[in-house]
C-alpha positions in Angstrom: -209.8 -10.4 117.4 -207.4 -9.8 120.2 -208.9 -9.5 124.1 -208.6 -6.8 126.3 -206.7 -8.5 129.3 -207.2 -4.8 131.2 -208.3 -1.1 131.5 -207.5 0.6 133.8 -208.3 4.5 135.1 -205.4 6.1 136.1 -204.3 9.9 135.8 -200.3 8.7 136.0 -200.9 6.2 133.0 -197.6 4.8 132.7 -196.0 3.7 136.3 -193.6 1.1 138.4 -197.0 -0.3 139.5 -199.1 -1.0 135.7 -195.3 -2.1 134.0 -194.5 -4.4 136.7 -197.3 -6.2 138.4 -201.1 -6.0 136.0 -198.4 -6.4 133.5 -197.9 -9.7 134.7 -201.2 -10.3 136.5 -202.7 -9.3 132.9 -200.1 -11.4 130.9 -200.7 -8.5 128.7 -198.7 -7.8 125.3 -200.0 -4.4 124.1 -200.2 -1.6 125.8 -202.9 0.8 124.7 -203.0 4.4 125.9 -206.3 6.3 124.7 -206.0 10.2 126.1 -206.6 13.4 124.0 -203.6 15.3 125.3 -200.7 12.3 125.4 -201.5 11.6 122.0 -200.9 14.9 120.8 -197.8 15.4 122.7 -194.8 13.5 121.1 -192.6 14.6 123.9 -194.6 12.6 126.5 -195.0 10.2 124.0 -191.0 9.4 123.5 -191.5 9.2 127.4 -194.1 7.0 128.4 -191.9 4.7 125.1 -189.1 4.5 126.9 -190.7 3.0 130.4 -192.3 -0.2 127.9 -190.2 -2.7 128.3 -188.6 -4.7 125.5 -191.2 -6.8 123.9 -194.3 -5.2 124.6 -196.6 -2.6 121.9 -197.3 0.5 122.5 -199.6 2.5 120.9 -201.5 6.1 121.6 -204.0 7.0 120.4 -206.9 9.7 120.7 -210.3 9.1 121.4 -211.4 8.2 118.1 -208.9 6.4 116.7 -208.5 4.5 119.7 -212.3 3.2 119.4 -211.2 2.3 116.0 -207.8 0.6 116.7 -209.1 -1.7 119.8 -212.3 -2.4 117.3 -209.7 -4.2 114.6 -207.2 -4.8 117.0 -204.7 -8.3 115.8 -205.7 -12.0 117.0 -202.5 -12.2 119.2 -203.0 -9.1 120.8 -203.7 -8.5 124.4 -204.2 -5.2 125.3 -204.0 -3.5 128.3 -205.8 -0.4 127.7 -204.9 2.7 129.7 -207.0 6.3 130.2 -206.3 9.4 132.8 -210.5 10.0 133.1 -214.0 7.4 133.5 -215.1 9.4 130.1 -212.5 7.9 127.9 -213.5 4.5 128.5 -217.4 5.9 128.3 -216.5 7.4 124.5 -215.1 3.7 124.1 -218.0 2.4 124.8 -220.3 4.7 122.8 -218.2 3.9 120.1 -219.3 0.2 120.1 -215.7 -1.5 122.2 -217.1 -3.8 124.0 -215.1 -3.3 127.8 -216.0 -6.1 130.4 -214.9 -4.5 133.2 -213.1 -1.6 134.3 -210.6 -0.7 136.7 -209.9 2.4 138.7 -206.2 2.7 139.7 -205.2 5.9 140.1 -207.6 9.0 140.3 -205.6 11.1 141.9 -207.1 14.7 144.1 -207.0 18.2 143.1 -209.3 21.2 143.4 -212.1 19.6 141.5 -212.1 16.4 142.9 -213.1 15.2 146.1 -212.8 11.6 148.1 -214.3 8.8 146.6 -212.4 6.4 148.3 -209.5 6.1 150.2 -206.2 8.0 148.0 -209.5 7.8 144.7 -211.0 11.0 144.1 -213.8 12.1 141.7 -215.8 14.9 140.2 -219.8 14.6 139.9 -219.3 14.3 136.0 -216.6 11.5 136.5 -219.3 10.1 139.2 -222.1 9.7 136.8 -219.5 9.3 134.2 -219.0 5.9 136.1 -222.6 5.6 136.8 -223.3 5.7 133.1 -220.4 3.3 132.3 -222.1 0.5 135.0 -225.4 1.8 133.2 -223.9 0.3 129.7 -223.1 -3.6 131.4 -219.3 -2.9 132.1 -218.1 -3.5 135.8 -216.1 -1.2 137.3 -213.9 -2.0 140.9 -211.1 0.6 142.4 -208.2 -2.1 142.1 -205.2 -0.7 142.9 -202.7 -3.8 142.8 -203.6 -7.0 141.7 -202.7 -8.4 145.2 -205.2 -6.8 147.2 -208.5 -7.4 146.7 -211.3 -5.0 144.6 -213.7 -3.1 145.8 -217.2 -3.0 143.9 -217.7 1.2 142.9 -221.9 0.7 143.1 -222.7 1.3 147.1 -219.9 4.5 146.4 -221.7 5.9 143.9 -225.1 6.2 146.1 
């Protein structure tokens, strides 16, 4: 079975930081985006596929299909999972995907979210979801770029 080398919450999904720093840092060779909206938008999938470097596989799934794929990934896959919101990772865990660690890279401010840590924002529901992810045994940290120190979010949720 393949290996999940990075599980990242980032509402921007694929952008320069993911493509350069995290791809090199993690050694990933396969990006799996799990996001309902993106999975249904052929134009967006096309744009995203153009941002992925040659030689890196890309799949875009909804929650259910993403969980099934991840449980059956091939042996040579070193997978980076990207999702926009914490709820996606909770659904994957509940569907049987084993995640040792999830990092928060980008959760931008909007009218429903309040500041969580520096430029990371979260709704009350997202904070509760992060607590559930942690209680499932998954380590959750804020880690914007590999060169920076990661921040454990347990104290931020209390």
